[in-house]
ZADO-1210 file (C-alpha; in nm, 4 decimals, padded with zeros to 6 digits):
<atoms>
<atom x="-00.7418" y="-02.6150" z="06.5593" code="MET" pos="1"/>
<atom x="-00.3908" y="-02.5177" z="06.6478" code="ASP" pos="2"/>
<atom x="-00.4275" y="-02.6706" z="07.0112" code="ASN" pos="3"/>
<atom x="-00.2726" y="-02.3707" z="07.1721" code="ARG" pos="4"/>
<atom x="-00.3593" y="-02.1073" z="07.4259" code="ILE" pos="5"/>
<atom x="-00.2005" y="-01.7828" z="07.4446" code="THR" pos="6"/>
<atom x="-00.2011" y="-01.5922" z="07.7857" code="LEU" pos="7"/>
<atom x="-00.0775" y="-01.2247" z="07.8456" code="GLU" pos="8"/>
<atom x="-00.0226" y="-01.0850" z="08.1803" code="PHE" pos="9"/>
<atom x="00.0211" y="-00.7065" z="08.1719" code="SER" pos="10"/>
<atom x="00.0086" y="-00.3787" z="08.3705" code="ASN" pos="11"/>
<atom x="00.3039" y="-00.2304" z="08.5609" code="GLU" pos="12"/>
<atom x="00.3734" y="-00.5273" z="08.7918" code="HIS" pos="13"/>
<atom x="00.2161" y="-00.8467" z="08.6448" code="PRO" pos="14"/>
<atom x="00.2126" y="-01.1443" z="08.9027" code="ALA" pos="15"/>
<atom x="00.0264" y="-01.4676" z="08.8712" code="VAL" pos="16"/>
<atom x="00.0908" y="-01.7530" z="09.1282" code="CYS" pos="17"/>
<atom x="-00.1083" y="-02.0013" z="08.9648" code="ALA" pos="18"/>
<atom x="-00.3119" y="-02.0703" z="08.6386" code="VAL" pos="19"/>
<atom x="-00.5770" y="-02.3477" z="08.6685" code="GLU" pos="20"/>
<atom x="-00.7409" y="-02.4780" z="08.3483" code="ILE" pos="21"/>
<atom x="-01.0704" y="-02.6737" z="08.3998" code="ALA" pos="22"/>
<atom x="-01.3478" y="-02.8125" z="08.1778" code="GLY" pos="23"/>
<atom x="-01.6969" y="-02.6483" z="08.2703" code="VAL" pos="24"/>
<atom x="-02.0404" y="-02.6185" z="08.0884" code="GLU" pos="25"/>
<atom x="-02.0891" y="-02.2527" z="07.9870" code="VAL" pos="26"/>
<atom x="-02.2102" y="-02.0828" z="07.6939" code="PRO" pos="27"/>
<atom x="-01.9819" y="-01.9673" z="07.4311" code="THR" pos="28"/>
<atom x="-02.0080" y="-01.6323" z="07.2218" code="ILE" pos="29"/>
<atom x="-01.8203" y="-01.6536" z="06.8926" code="PHE" pos="30"/>
<atom x="-01.6912" y="-01.3347" z="06.7395" code="LEU" pos="31"/>
<atom x="-01.6131" y="-01.3137" z="06.3730" code="LEU" pos="32"/>
<atom x="-01.4949" y="-00.9548" z="06.2171" code="GLY" pos="33"/>
<atom x="-01.1972" y="-00.7521" z="06.0985" code="ASP" pos="34"/>
<atom x="-00.9592" y="-00.5290" z="06.2965" code="SER" pos="35"/>
<atom x="-01.2534" y="-00.3529" z="06.4899" code="THR" pos="36"/>
<atom x="-01.3665" y="-00.6974" z="06.6155" code="VAL" pos="37"/>
<atom x="-01.0168" y="-00.9029" z="06.6416" code="CYS" pos="38"/>
<atom x="-00.7673" y="-00.9417" z="06.9359" code="ASP" pos="39"/>
<atom x="-00.5070" y="-00.6926" z="06.8880" code="GLN" pos="40"/>
<atom x="-00.1565" y="-00.7883" z="06.9910" code="SER" pos="41"/>
<atom x="-00.0070" y="-00.4273" z="07.0749" code="ARG" pos="42"/>
<atom x="-00.1469" y="-00.1846" z="07.3333" code="GLU" pos="43"/>
<atom x="-00.3066" y="00.0751" z="07.3100" code="PRO" pos="44"/>
<atom x="-00.4614" y="-00.0840" z="07.0134" code="PHE" pos="45"/>
<atom x="-00.7755" y="-00.3044" z="07.0793" code="CYS" pos="46"/>
<atom x="-01.1194" y="-00.3661" z="06.9503" code="SER" pos="47"/>
<atom x="-01.4785" y="-00.3802" z="07.0864" code="TRP" pos="48"/>
<atom x="-01.4579" y="-00.7604" z="07.0554" code="GLY" pos="49"/>
<atom x="-01.1555" y="-00.7476" z="07.2509" code="GLN" pos="50"/>
<atom x="-01.3124" y="-00.5393" z="07.5420" code="MET" pos="51"/>
<atom x="-01.6364" y="-00.7536" z="07.5073" code="LEU" pos="52"/>
<atom x="-01.5198" y="-00.9908" z="07.7952" code="THR" pos="53"/>
<atom x="-01.5440" y="-00.7186" z="08.0677" code="ARG" pos="54"/>
<atom x="-01.9158" y="-00.7219" z="08.0212" code="PHE" pos="55"/>
<atom x="-01.9485" y="-01.0921" z="08.1166" code="PHE" pos="56"/>
<atom x="-01.8758" y="-01.3087" z="08.4096" code="LYS" pos="57"/>
<atom x="-01.6933" y="-01.6376" z="08.3818" code="PRO" pos="58"/>
<atom x="-02.0154" y="-01.8201" z="08.3330" code="GLU" pos="59"/>
<atom x="-01.9852" y="-01.7180" z="07.9598" code="VAL" pos="60"/>
<atom x="-01.6964" y="-01.7742" z="07.7393" code="ALA" pos="61"/>
<atom x="-01.6031" y="-01.5399" z="07.4549" code="ILE" pos="62"/>
<atom x="-01.4045" y="-01.6997" z="07.1582" code="ALA" pos="63"/>
<atom x="-01.2861" y="-01.4204" z="06.9249" code="ASN" pos="64"/>
<atom x="-01.2010" y="-01.5651" z="06.5807" code="HIS" pos="65"/>
<atom x="-01.1849" y="-01.2196" z="06.4195" code="GLY" pos="66"/>
<atom x="-00.8799" y="-01.1252" z="06.1870" code="GLU" pos="67"/>
<atom x="-00.7598" y="-00.7701" z="06.0559" code="SER" pos="68"/>
<atom x="-00.8278" y="-00.7069" z="05.7048" code="GLY" pos="69"/>
<atom x="-01.0806" y="-00.9873" z="05.6444" code="GLU" pos="70"/>
<atom x="-01.4273" y="-01.0019" z="05.5015" code="THR" pos="71"/>
<atom x="-01.7302" y="-01.2404" z="05.5155" code="TYR" pos="72"/>
<atom x="-01.5785" y="-01.4028" z="05.1885" code="ARG" pos="73"/>
<atom x="-01.2405" y="-01.4576" z="05.3756" code="ASP" pos="74"/>
<atom x="-01.4316" y="-01.5971" z="05.6862" code="SER" pos="75"/>
<atom x="-01.5548" y="-01.8848" z="05.4394" code="ILE" pos="76"/>
<atom x="-01.2479" y="-01.9086" z="05.2092" code="GLY" pos="77"/>
<atom x="-01.0003" y="-01.9246" z="05.4948" code="ARG" pos="78"/>
<atom x="-01.2325" y="-02.1529" z="05.6889" code="ARG" pos="79"/>
<atom x="-01.2755" y="-01.9417" z="06.0097" code="ARG" pos="80"/>
<atom x="-01.6306" y="-02.0186" z="05.9894" code="LEU" pos="81"/>
<atom x="-01.5755" y="-02.3760" z="05.9489" code="ASP" pos="82"/>
<atom x="-01.3376" y="-02.3655" z="06.2620" code="LYS" pos="83"/>
<atom x="-01.6286" y="-02.2224" z="06.4790" code="ILE" pos="84"/>
<atom x="-01.8798" y="-02.4674" z="06.3479" code="LEU" pos="85"/>
<atom x="-01.6301" y="-02.7561" z="06.4442" code="SER" pos="86"/>
<atom x="-01.6702" y="-02.6657" z="06.8203" code="VAL" pos="87"/>
<atom x="-02.0152" y="-02.4800" z="06.8331" code="MET" pos="88"/>
<atom x="-02.2795" y="-02.6465" z="07.0495" code="LYS" pos="89"/>
<atom x="-02.6475" y="-02.5792" z="07.0253" code="PRO" pos="90"/>
<atom x="-02.7236" y="-02.2565" z="07.1850" code="GLY" pos="91"/>
<atom x="-02.3826" y="-02.1122" z="07.1386" code="ASP" pos="92"/>
<atom x="-02.3951" y="-01.7636" z="06.9736" code="TYR" pos="93"/>
<atom x="-02.2037" y="-01.6216" z="06.6652" code="LEU" pos="94"/>
<atom x="-02.1737" y="-01.2342" z="06.6627" code="ILE" pos="95"/>
<atom x="-02.0440" y="-01.1353" z="06.3272" code="MET" pos="96"/>
<atom x="-01.9377" y="-00.7949" z="06.1852" code="GLN" pos="97"/>
<atom x="-01.7779" y="-00.7146" z="05.8536" code="PHE" pos="98"/>
<atom x="-01.7979" y="-00.4352" z="05.6042" code="GLY" pos="99"/>
<atom x="-01.4673" y="-00.2330" z="05.6088" code="HIS" pos="100"/>
<atom x="-01.2892" y="-00.4707" z="05.3825" code="ASN" pos="101"/>
<atom x="-01.5738" y="-00.5921" z="05.1973" code="ASP" pos="102"/>
<atom x="-01.6082" y="-00.2390" z="05.0741" code="GLN" pos="103"/>
<atom x="-01.2821" y="-00.2701" z="04.8656" code="LYS" pos="104"/>
<atom x="-01.4568" y="-00.5352" z="04.6629" code="GLN" pos="105"/>
<atom x="-01.6661" y="-00.2613" z="04.4859" code="VAL" pos="106"/>
<atom x="-01.3527" y="-00.1135" z="04.3348" code="ALA" pos="107"/>
<atom x="-01.2071" y="-00.4334" z="04.2304" code="ALA" pos="108"/>
<atom x="-01.5446" y="-00.5357" z="04.0741" code="GLY" pos="109"/>
<atom x="-01.5498" y="-00.8528" z="04.2761" code="THR" pos="110"/>
<atom x="-01.8769" y="-00.7836" z="04.4816" code="GLY" pos="111"/>
<atom x="-02.1099" y="-00.5183" z="04.6481" code="GLY" pos="112"/>
<atom x="-02.3149" y="-00.4519" z="04.9547" code="PRO" pos="113"/>
<atom x="-02.6535" y="-00.5680" z="04.8061" code="PHE" pos="114"/>
<atom x="-02.5255" y="-00.8587" z="04.6294" code="THR" pos="115"/>
<atom x="-02.2220" y="-01.0789" z="04.7506" code="THR" pos="116"/>
<atom x="-02.2030" y="-00.9189" z="05.0786" code="TYR" pos="117"/>
<atom x="-02.5788" y="-01.0113" z="05.1635" code="LYS" pos="118"/>
<atom x="-02.5370" y="-01.3440" z="05.0098" code="ALA" pos="119"/>
<atom x="-02.2300" y="-01.4241" z="05.2297" code="GLU" pos="120"/>
<atom x="-02.4215" y="-01.3116" z="05.5378" code="ILE" pos="121"/>
<atom x="-02.6843" y="-01.5747" z="05.4306" code="ARG" pos="122"/>
<atom x="-02.4120" y="-01.8388" z="05.4039" code="GLN" pos="123"/>
<atom x="-02.2836" y="-01.7688" z="05.7671" code="HIS" pos="124"/>
<atom x="-02.6482" y="-01.7610" z="05.9172" code="VAL" pos="125"/>
<atom x="-02.7488" y="-02.0780" z="05.7511" code="ASP" pos="126"/>
<atom x="-02.4499" y="-02.2651" z="05.8517" code="ALA" pos="127"/>
<atom x="-02.4804" y="-02.1520" z="06.2222" code="VAL" pos="128"/>
<atom x="-02.8480" y="-02.2309" z="06.2407" code="ARG" pos="129"/>
<atom x="-02.7653" y="-02.5853" z="06.0820" code="ARG" pos="130"/>
<atom x="-02.5278" y="-02.6291" z="06.4050" code="GLN" pos="131"/>
<atom x="-02.8099" y="-02.5359" z="06.6337" code="GLY" pos="132"/>
<atom x="-02.6376" y="-02.1904" z="06.7086" code="GLY" pos="133"/>
<atom x="-02.7768" y="-01.8534" z="06.7115" code="ILE" pos="134"/>
<atom x="-02.6421" y="-01.5990" z="06.4609" code="PRO" pos="135"/>
<atom x="-02.6292" y="-01.2131" z="06.5398" code="VAL" pos="136"/>
<atom x="-02.5535" y="-00.9826" z="06.2605" code="VAL" pos="137"/>
<atom x="-02.3822" y="-00.6351" z="06.3560" code="VAL" pos="138"/>
<atom x="-02.3669" y="-00.3504" z="06.1031" code="SER" pos="139"/>
<atom x="-01.9893" y="-00.2234" z="06.0654" code="PRO" pos="140"/>
<atom x="-01.9051" y="00.0517" z="06.2943" code="MET" pos="141"/>
<atom x="-01.8514" y="00.3851" z="06.1205" code="GLU" pos="142"/>
<atom x="-01.5147" y="00.5527" z="06.0492" code="ARG" pos="143"/>
<atom x="-01.4095" y="00.8330" z="06.2390" code="ARG" pos="144"/>
<atom x="-01.4128" y="01.1186" z="05.9769" code="GLY" pos="145"/>
<atom x="-01.5583" y="01.4531" z="06.0329" code="PHE" pos="146"/>
<atom x="-01.7028" y="01.7232" z="05.7820" code="ASP" pos="147"/>
<atom x="-01.6721" y="02.0900" z="05.8308" code="GLY" pos="148"/>
<atom x="-01.9624" y="02.1175" z="06.0718" code="ASN" pos="149"/>
<atom x="-01.8264" y="01.8280" z="06.2985" code="GLY" pos="150"/>
<atom x="-02.0552" y="01.5807" z="06.1926" code="ARG" pos="151"/>
<atom x="-01.9507" y="01.2342" z="06.0869" code="ILE" pos="152"/>
<atom x="-01.9198" y="01.1655" z="05.7170" code="LYS" pos="153"/>
<atom x="-02.1043" y="00.8288" z="05.6607" code="PRO" pos="154"/>
<atom x="-01.8631" y="00.6000" z="05.4617" code="SER" pos="155"/>
<atom x="-02.0266" y="00.2502" z="05.5149" code="LEU" pos="156"/>
<atom x="-02.3861" y="00.3448" z="05.4695" code="ALA" pos="157"/>
<atom x="-02.4619" y="00.0844" z="05.2108" code="ASP" pos="158"/>
<atom x="-02.2968" y="-00.1942" z="05.3866" code="TYR" pos="159"/>
<atom x="-02.4864" y="-00.0984" z="05.7283" code="ALA" pos="160"/>
<atom x="-02.8128" y="-00.1029" z="05.5102" code="GLU" pos="161"/>
<atom x="-02.7235" y="-00.4235" z="05.3564" code="ALA" pos="162"/>
<atom x="-02.6508" y="-00.5815" z="05.6898" code="SER" pos="163"/>
<atom x="-03.0072" y="-00.4413" z="05.8270" code="ARG" pos="164"/>
<atom x="-03.1572" y="-00.5775" z="05.5330" code="GLN" pos="165"/>
<atom x="-03.0028" y="-00.9282" z="05.5538" code="ALA" pos="166"/>
<atom x="-03.0897" y="-00.9371" z="05.9153" code="ALA" pos="167"/>
<atom x="-03.4623" y="-00.8570" z="05.8649" code="ARG" pos="168"/>
<atom x="-03.4826" y="-01.1090" z="05.5794" code="GLU" pos="169"/>
<atom x="-03.3219" y="-01.3763" z="05.7549" code="LEU" pos="170"/>
<atom x="-03.5047" y="-01.3079" z="06.0920" code="GLN" pos="171"/>
<atom x="-03.1994" y="-01.2978" z="06.3012" code="VAL" pos="172"/>
<atom x="-03.0750" y="-01.0731" z="06.5871" code="ALA" pos="173"/>
<atom x="-02.9194" y="-00.7604" z="06.4692" code="PHE" pos="174"/>
<atom x="-02.7054" y="-00.4859" z="06.6370" code="ILE" pos="175"/>
<atom x="-02.7064" y="-00.1577" z="06.4580" code="ASP" pos="176"/>
<atom x="-02.3356" y="-00.0576" z="06.5633" code="LEU" pos="177"/>
<atom x="-02.3156" y="00.1711" z="06.2658" code="ASN" pos="178"/>
<atom x="-02.5839" y="00.3754" z="06.3913" code="ALA" pos="179"/>
<atom x="-02.4710" y="00.3901" z="06.7316" code="MET" pos="180"/>
<atom x="-02.1211" y="00.4502" z="06.6567" code="SER" pos="181"/>
<atom x="-02.1912" y="00.7775" z="06.4731" code="ILE" pos="182"/>
<atom x="-02.3500" y="00.9800" z="06.7533" code="PRO" pos="183"/>
<atom x="-02.0998" y="00.8413" z="06.9857" code="PHE" pos="184"/>
<atom x="-01.8043" y="00.9874" z="06.7880" code="TYR" pos="185"/>
<atom x="-02.0048" y="01.3225" z="06.7465" code="GLU" pos="186"/>
<atom x="-02.0431" y="01.3364" z="07.1168" code="ALA" pos="187"/>
<atom x="-01.6763" y="01.2965" z="07.1735" code="LEU" pos="188"/>
<atom x="-01.5974" y="01.5676" z="06.9211" code="GLY" pos="189"/>
<atom x="-01.3276" y="01.5953" z="06.6549" code="ARG" pos="190"/>
<atom x="-01.0643" y="01.7724" z="06.8769" code="LYS" pos="191"/>
<atom x="-01.1513" y="01.5683" z="07.2047" code="SER" pos="192"/>
<atom x="-00.8302" y="01.4219" z="07.3531" code="PRO" pos="193"/>
<atom x="-01.0148" y="01.1170" z="07.4582" code="SER" pos="194"/>
<atom x="-01.1712" y="00.9905" z="07.1618" code="TRP" pos="195"/>
<atom x="-01.1041" y="00.6371" z="07.0175" code="PRO" pos="196"/>
<atom x="-01.0345" y="00.5287" z="06.6650" code="LEU" pos="197"/>
<atom x="-01.1676" y="00.1871" z="06.5886" code="PRO" pos="198"/>
<atom x="-00.9095" y="-00.0316" z="06.7347" code="GLY" pos="199"/>
<atom x="-00.7703" y="00.1976" z="07.0143" code="ARG" pos="200"/>
<atom x="-00.8811" y="00.2492" z="07.3644" code="VAL" pos="201"/>
<atom x="-00.8299" y="00.5726" z="07.5548" code="PRO" pos="202"/>
<atom x="-00.7827" y="00.6270" z="07.9180" code="THR" pos="203"/>
<atom x="-01.1585" y="00.6903" z="07.9730" code="ARG" pos="204"/>
<atom x="-01.4536" y="00.6154" z="07.7502" code="TRP" pos="205"/>
<atom x="-01.8405" y="00.5637" z="07.7657" code="THR" pos="206"/>
<atom x="-01.9936" y="00.2359" z="07.6761" code="THR" pos="207"/>
<atom x="-02.3104" y="00.3130" z="07.4675" code="PRO" pos="208"/>
<atom x="-02.6285" y="00.1150" z="07.5022" code="THR" pos="209"/>
<atom x="-02.6287" y="-00.1792" z="07.2767" code="MET" pos="210"/>
<atom x="-02.9407" y="-00.3789" z="07.1838" code="THR" pos="211"/>
<atom x="-02.9731" y="-00.7129" z="07.0415" code="ILE" pos="212"/>
<atom x="-03.3167" y="-00.7411" z="06.8884" code="THR" pos="213"/>
<atom x="-03.4606" y="-01.0868" z="06.8458" code="ALA" pos="214"/>
<atom x="-03.7189" y="-01.1334" z="06.5744" code="PRO" pos="215"/>
<atom x="-04.0737" y="-01.1934" z="06.7159" code="THR" pos="216"/>
<atom x="-04.0885" y="-01.5464" z="06.5624" code="ASN" pos="217"/>
<atom x="-03.7406" y="-01.6324" z="06.6893" code="SER" pos="218"/>
<atom x="-03.7348" y="-01.8972" z="06.9691" code="PRO" pos="219"/>
<atom x="-03.5382" y="-01.6711" z="07.1605" code="ASN" pos="220"/>
<atom x="-03.7928" y="-01.3911" z="07.1488" code="ALA" pos="221"/>
<atom x="-03.9558" y="-01.5288" z="07.4667" code="SER" pos="222"/>
<atom x="-03.6247" y="-01.5876" z="07.6480" code="SER" pos="223"/>
<atom x="-03.5732" y="-01.4198" z="07.9776" code="LYS" pos="224"/>
<atom x="-03.4060" y="-01.0774" z="07.9289" code="GLU" pos="225"/>
<atom x="-03.0748" y="-01.0188" z="08.1165" code="SER" pos="226"/>
<atom x="-02.9294" y="-00.6674" z="08.1827" code="ARG" pos="227"/>
<atom x="-02.5552" y="-00.5567" z="08.2506" code="ILE" pos="228"/>
<atom x="-02.4577" y="-00.1850" z="08.2663" code="PRO" pos="229"/>
<atom x="-02.5005" y="-00.0371" z="07.9206" code="GLY" pos="230"/>
<atom x="-02.6203" y="-00.3512" z="07.7423" code="TRP" pos="231"/>
<atom x="-02.9189" y="-00.5432" z="07.6785" code="THR" pos="232"/>
<atom x="-02.9220" y="-00.8783" z="07.5336" code="PHE" pos="233"/>
<atom x="-03.1474" y="-01.1782" z="07.4942" code="GLN" pos="234"/>
<atom x="-03.0295" y="-01.4936" z="07.6943" code="SER" pos="235"/>
<atom x="-03.1371" y="-01.8599" z="07.6557" code="THR" pos="236"/>
<atom x="-03.0634" y="-02.1951" z="07.8512" code="SER" pos="237"/>
<atom x="-02.6726" y="-02.2819" z="07.8158" code="TRP" pos="238"/>
<atom x="-02.5559" y="-02.6438" z="07.7862" code="THR" pos="239"/>
<atom x="-02.2447" y="-02.6039" z="07.6008" code="THR" pos="240"/>
<atom x="-01.9093" y="-02.7481" z="07.7471" code="SER" pos="241"/>
<atom x="-01.6073" y="-02.5267" z="07.7061" code="LYS" pos="242"/>
<atom x="-01.2675" y="-02.4439" z="07.8423" code="LEU" pos="243"/>
<atom x="-01.2480" y="-02.2100" z="08.1526" code="SER" pos="244"/>
<atom x="-00.9254" y="-02.0440" z="08.2594" code="ILE" pos="245"/>
<atom x="-00.9017" y="-01.9128" z="08.6063" code="GLN" pos="246"/>
<atom x="-00.6200" y="-01.6649" z="08.6942" code="LEU" pos="247"/>
<atom x="-00.5072" y="-01.6179" z="09.0476" code="ILE" pos="248"/>
<atom x="-00.3207" y="-01.3041" z="09.1358" code="PRO" pos="249"/>
<atom x="-00.0593" y="-01.2887" z="09.4118" code="THR" pos="250"/>
<atom x="-00.2738" y="-01.0355" z="09.5892" code="ARG" pos="251"/>
<atom x="-00.6347" y="-01.1334" z="09.6407" code="SER" pos="252"/>
<atom x="-00.7725" y="-00.7857" z="09.5403" code="LYS" pos="253"/>
<atom x="-00.5208" y="-00.7012" z="09.2770" code="ALA" pos="254"/>
<atom x="-00.6667" y="-00.5659" z="08.9547" code="SER" pos="255"/>
<atom x="-00.5404" y="-00.7594" z="08.6662" code="MET" pos="256"/>
<atom x="-00.6884" y="-00.5534" z="08.3838" code="CYS" pos="257"/>
<atom x="-00.7202" y="-00.2015" z="08.3534" code="ARG" pos="258"/>
<atom x="-00.7635" y="00.0675" z="08.0635" code="PRO" pos="259"/>
<atom x="-00.4515" y="00.1618" z="07.8906" code="VAL" pos="260"/>
<atom x="-00.3038" y="00.4994" z="07.9869" code="ARG" pos="261"/>
</atoms>
């Protein structure tokens, strides 16, 4: 742990009159992944992990441990997973998505989707379960590359399938982001001025429906289902004590976060 908190105040005229930090008991959703997940430092670049907070109220904490260029193997070797486990409480979630950089291991002869990739997913799932957490596997979102007919050319099909197999075999919740991203890109079109590259947010965008599917024999399968616009997910009882940061703007109705234009 680095014992640091970094706050960024943006928009045209950022103004904050007070920052209050208080301990509260809220659930934490931890994120692990690559550049399509991590907190990007420069606008207009960002990731789905970076934007995930806009769908949750302050009663849920989002802790993004993703890092550009990394893999499941890096998560273990660089101890990012260990860092999460050191603060994870029973009932917390870990949502993880890798694949873009794991793919490089094929050419290097150091790994593959249906061998090391699946084994490393299992390592993450087993570690989270030992801690009492709830693992969620996400298939890697597709790259935005079109063929001559305006259809997406799949570049991560094996890794998407491997993540599906791993989730099914391990009986964990699964989000098929790869399958959802393909029609999303195709609907925007190759020449659309508002399409987003992975890691880039346009002025306007559409949030696709995301479904987290809990296996029938999971302890969360009978949990009360919660809904927010464009999303469906399983909720459980939350008892984790985490840090809450409240930002108070100088104007009570000021918008502190807007899409990049």
